[in-house]
C-alpha atoms as a printed R data frame, in Angstrom:
    type eleno elety resid chain resno      x      y       z
1   ATOM     1    CA   MET     A     1 27.013 57.746 -12.120
2   ATOM     2    CA   LYS     A     2 24.171 56.394 -14.210
3   ATOM     3    CA   GLN     A     3 24.762 53.128 -16.055
4   ATOM     4    CA   THR     A     4 22.485 52.567 -19.031
5   ATOM     5    CA   THR     A     5 22.154 50.602 -22.248
6   ATOM     6    CA   LEU     A     6 21.017 51.483 -25.743
7   ATOM     7    CA   CYS     A     7 20.379 49.000 -28.543
8   ATOM     8    CA   TYR     A     8 19.908 49.673 -32.241
9   ATOM     9    CA   ILE     A     9 17.858 46.905 -33.844
10  ATOM    10    CA   GLU     A    10 18.359 46.584 -37.589
11  ATOM    11    CA   ARG     A    11 16.046 45.178 -40.266
12  ATOM    12    CA   ASP     A    12 16.271 45.617 -44.052
13  ATOM    13    CA   GLY     A    13 18.389 48.781 -43.956
14  ATOM    14    CA   GLN     A    14 16.357 50.332 -41.142
15  ATOM    15    CA   TYR     A    15 16.741 50.828 -37.399
16  ATOM    16    CA   LEU     A    16 13.889 50.532 -34.928
17  ATOM    17    CA   MET     A    17 13.741 53.959 -33.303
18  ATOM    18    CA   LEU     A    18 11.815 55.317 -30.331
19  ATOM    19    CA   HIS     A    19 10.344 58.819 -30.580
20  ATOM    20    CA   ARG     A    20 10.242 59.881 -26.915
21  ATOM    21    CA   THR     A    21  6.898 61.649 -26.537
22  ATOM    22    CA   LYS     A    22  4.950 59.996 -23.702
23  ATOM    23    CA   LYS     A    23  6.923 60.312 -20.447
24  ATOM    24    CA   ALA     A    24  6.527 63.312 -18.170
25  ATOM    25    CA   ASP     A    25  9.736 65.215 -17.338
26  ATOM    26    CA   ASP     A    26 11.716 63.269 -19.951
27  ATOM    27    CA   TYR     A    27 15.158 64.764 -20.678
28  ATOM    28    CA   ASN     A    28 14.927 63.027 -24.074
29  ATOM    29    CA   HIS     A    29 11.473 64.460 -24.840
30  ATOM    30    CA   ASP     A    30 10.760 64.678 -28.581
31  ATOM    31    CA   LYS     A    31 14.116 63.087 -29.442
32  ATOM    32    CA   TRP     A    32 14.534 59.897 -31.482
33  ATOM    33    CA   ILE     A    33 16.730 57.283 -29.797
34  ATOM    34    CA   GLY     A    34 17.394 53.554 -29.816
35  ATOM    35    CA   ILE     A    35 15.908 51.140 -27.293
36  ATOM    36    CA   GLY     A    36 17.321 51.003 -23.788
37  ATOM    37    CA   GLY     A    37 17.266 52.056 -20.192
38  ATOM    38    CA   HIS     A    38 18.878 51.944 -16.769
39  ATOM    39    CA   ILE     A    39 20.894 48.961 -15.589
40  ATOM    40    CA   GLU     A    40 19.332 47.485 -12.471
41  ATOM    41    CA   ALA     A    41 21.214 46.181  -9.423
42  ATOM    42    CA   ASP     A    42 22.926 42.833 -10.090
43  ATOM    43    CA   GLU     A    43 22.180 43.124 -13.836
44  ATOM    44    CA   THR     A    44 24.849 43.028 -16.540
45  ATOM    45    CA   PRO     A    45 24.720 45.508 -19.430
46  ATOM    46    CA   MET     A    46 23.751 42.651 -21.784
47  ATOM    47    CA   ASP     A    47 20.974 41.501 -19.437
48  ATOM    48    CA   CYS     A    48 19.705 45.078 -19.300
49  ATOM    49    CA   ALA     A    49 19.750 45.500 -23.076
50  ATOM    50    CA   LEU     A    50 17.788 42.278 -23.596
51  ATOM    51    CA   ARG     A    51 15.286 43.187 -20.860
52  ATOM    52    CA   GLU     A    52 14.760 46.747 -22.061
53  ATOM    53    CA   VAL     A    53 14.217 45.653 -25.670
54  ATOM    54    CA   TRP     A    54 11.620 43.138 -24.486
55  ATOM    55    CA   GLU     A    55  9.867 45.649 -22.198
56  ATOM    56    CA   GLU     A    56  9.820 48.529 -24.701
57  ATOM    57    CA   THR     A    57  9.181 46.629 -27.947
58  ATOM    58    CA   GLY     A    58  7.898 43.122 -27.248
59  ATOM    59    CA   LEU     A    59 10.804 41.722 -29.279
60  ATOM    60    CA   GLN     A    60 13.164 39.018 -28.068
61  ATOM    61    CA   LEU     A    61 16.663 39.474 -29.469
62  ATOM    62    CA   LEU     A    62 18.373 36.402 -30.900
63  ATOM    63    CA   ASP     A    63 21.650 38.256 -31.313
64  ATOM    64    CA   CYS     A    64 22.956 41.226 -29.415
65  ATOM    65    CA   THR     A    65 26.464 42.570 -29.880
66  ATOM    66    CA   ALA     A    66 28.309 44.991 -27.607
67  ATOM    67    CA   ARG     A    67 29.570 47.778 -29.867
68  ATOM    68    CA   GLY     A    68 30.934 50.424 -27.550
69  ATOM    69    CA   ILE     A    69 30.624 52.534 -24.478
70  ATOM    70    CA   VAL     A    70 29.448 56.119 -24.702
71  ATOM    71    CA   ARG     A    71 30.323 58.412 -21.818
72  ATOM    72    CA   PHE     A    72 27.989 61.385 -21.478
73  ATOM    73    CA   ARG     A    73 29.363 64.260 -19.437
74  ATOM    74    CA   SER     A    74 27.204 67.297 -18.808
75  ATOM    75    CA   ASP     A    75 27.156 70.521 -16.865
76  ATOM    76    CA   GLU     A    76 23.423 70.018 -16.185
77  ATOM    77    CA   CYS     A    77 22.857 66.278 -15.687
78  ATOM    78    CA   GLU     A    78 24.378 63.384 -13.837
79  ATOM    79    CA   ASP     A    79 27.216 61.744 -15.755
80  ATOM    80    CA   GLU     A    80 26.228 58.599 -17.609
81  ATOM    81    CA   ASP     A    81 28.052 55.619 -19.080
82  ATOM    82    CA   MET     A    82 25.908 54.030 -21.777
83  ATOM    83    CA   HIS     A    83 26.659 50.557 -23.088
84  ATOM    84    CA   LEU     A    84 25.863 50.505 -26.808
85  ATOM    85    CA   PHE     A    85 24.567 47.388 -28.565
86  ATOM    86    CA   SER     A    86 23.285 46.387 -31.980
87  ATOM    87    CA   ALA     A    87 21.101 43.479 -33.068
88  ATOM    88    CA   SER     A    88 19.688 42.167 -36.315
89  ATOM    89    CA   SER     A    89 17.857 38.988 -35.409
90  ATOM    90    CA   PHE     A    90 14.749 38.813 -33.239
91  ATOM    91    CA   THR     A    91 11.381 37.158 -32.726
92  ATOM    92    CA   GLY     A    92  8.030 38.556 -31.687
93  ATOM    93    CA   GLU     A    93  5.739 41.371 -32.731
94  ATOM    94    CA   ILE     A    94  6.219 45.020 -31.852
95  ATOM    95    CA   THR     A    95  3.976 46.214 -29.032
96  ATOM    96    CA   ASP     A    96  3.066 49.715 -27.863
97  ATOM    97    CA   CYS     A    97  5.713 51.474 -25.814
98  ATOM    98    CA   ASP     A    98  4.742 53.622 -22.826
99  ATOM    99    CA   GLU     A    99  7.711 55.969 -23.453
100 ATOM   100    CA   GLY     A   100  6.919 56.968 -27.043
101 ATOM   101    CA   ASP     A   101  6.237 55.756 -30.550
102 ATOM   102    CA   LEU     A   102  8.279 53.029 -32.227
103 ATOM   103    CA   ALA     A   103  9.045 53.242 -35.947
104 ATOM   104    CA   TRP     A   104 11.337 51.559 -38.449
105 ATOM   105    CA   ILE     A   105 13.432 54.346 -39.985
106 ATOM   106    CA   ASP     A   106 15.620 54.025 -43.087
107 ATOM   107    CA   LYS     A   107 19.277 54.481 -42.141
108 ATOM   108    CA   ALA     A   108 19.588 57.126 -44.865
109 ATOM   109    CA   ASP     A   109 16.964 59.227 -43.042
110 ATOM   110    CA   LEU     A   110 18.234 58.848 -39.469
111 ATOM   111    CA   LEU     A   111 20.388 61.944 -39.241
112 ATOM   112    CA   ARG     A   112 17.454 64.149 -40.246
113 ATOM   113    CA   LEU     A   113 15.511 63.152 -37.128
114 ATOM   114    CA   THR     A   114 15.474 65.251 -33.973
115 ATOM   115    CA   MET     A   115 18.213 63.696 -31.852
116 ATOM   116    CA   TRP     A   116 21.201 64.574 -29.726
117 ATOM   117    CA   GLU     A   117 24.248 65.644 -31.766
118 ATOM   118    CA   GLY     A   118 26.341 62.976 -30.060
119 ATOM   119    CA   ASP     A   119 23.890 60.276 -31.132
120 ATOM   120    CA   LYS     A   120 24.703 61.130 -34.745
121 ATOM   121    CA   ILE     A   121 28.364 60.365 -34.028
122 ATOM   122    CA   PHE     A   122 27.763 56.906 -32.614
123 ATOM   123    CA   LEU     A   123 25.176 56.081 -35.287
124 ATOM   124    CA   ARG     A   124 27.885 56.770 -37.886
125 ATOM   125    CA   LEU     A   125 30.309 54.625 -35.889
126 ATOM   126    CA   LEU     A   126 27.817 51.748 -35.843
127 ATOM   127    CA   GLU     A   127 27.894 51.837 -39.640
128 ATOM   128    CA   THR     A   128 31.624 52.318 -40.167
129 ATOM   129    CA   ARG     A   129 33.331 50.359 -37.381
130 ATOM   130    CA   ARG     A   130 33.132 46.748 -36.339
131 ATOM   131    CA   ASP     A   131 35.546 47.028 -33.412
132 ATOM   132    CA   PHE     A   132 34.485 48.099 -29.942
133 ATOM   133    CA   PHE     A   133 34.846 51.844 -29.388
134 ATOM   134    CA   ASP     A   134 34.969 54.260 -26.468
135 ATOM   135    CA   LEU     A   135 33.269 57.602 -27.100
136 ATOM   136    CA   THR     A   136 33.101 60.525 -24.669
137 ATOM   137    CA   LEU     A   137 30.560 63.273 -25.367
138 ATOM   138    CA   ASN     A   138 30.800 66.503 -23.358
139 ATOM   139    CA   TYR     A   139 27.652 68.629 -23.303
140 ATOM   140    CA   ARG     A   140 26.962 72.183 -22.163
141 ATOM   141    CA   GLY     A   141 23.217 72.174 -21.766
142 ATOM   142    CA   GLU     A   142 21.880 70.509 -24.916
143 ATOM   143    CA   THR     A   143 24.915 71.586 -26.979
144 ATOM   144    CA   LEU     A   144 27.691 69.120 -27.750
145 ATOM   145    CA   ALA     A   145 30.887 70.919 -26.702
146 ATOM   146    CA   SER     A   146 33.481 68.231 -27.484
147 ATOM   147    CA   ALA     A   147 33.825 64.590 -28.415
148 ATOM   148    CA   PHE     A   148 36.635 62.072 -27.944
149 ATOM   149    CA   LEU     A   149 36.868 58.724 -29.729
150 ATOM   150    CA   ASP     A   150 39.204 56.176 -28.129
151 ATOM   151    CA   GLY     A   151 40.908 59.040 -26.277
152 ATOM   152    CA   GLN     A   152 41.460 61.225 -29.348
153 ATOM   153    CA   ALA     A   153 39.618 64.513 -29.897
154 ATOM   154    CA   LEU     A   154 37.118 64.427 -32.742
155 ATOM   155    CA   GLU     A   155 36.971 67.485 -34.943
156 ATOM   156    CA   ASN     A   156 34.025 68.453 -37.186
157 ATOM   157    CA   TRP     A   157 31.647 65.848 -35.907
């Protein structure tokens, strides 16, 4: 099972988002996502989040908070457990990313971007919950079939 991280970096009511447009054979092609990647051998989720933010943005996080785990289950792809983080303090200047284009997006505009339906659920949770959450997203192809938050079925996501 894949183990990954994703970090949402906040500044002045915006999140730094990555528009995935540059990688060949990218399952996330043309989607907007946070910053993250695969956890390497002998690397903790936090280590991975810090490394991936540095590699993809040029920013060094001064704070990074574990917010939840998102379990992606799919009939087409390998299952994935994604460790979700948020941050609001950093140093450095944004650099070019070889996976897509980085942009600061107003939180009010996020849900209008092209993204996975499940991402909209955990973006809302980042705004409404401070406690750690466990979210399972079940996909059939690119369609979200069901979602469970802390073991309870979510309706009308």
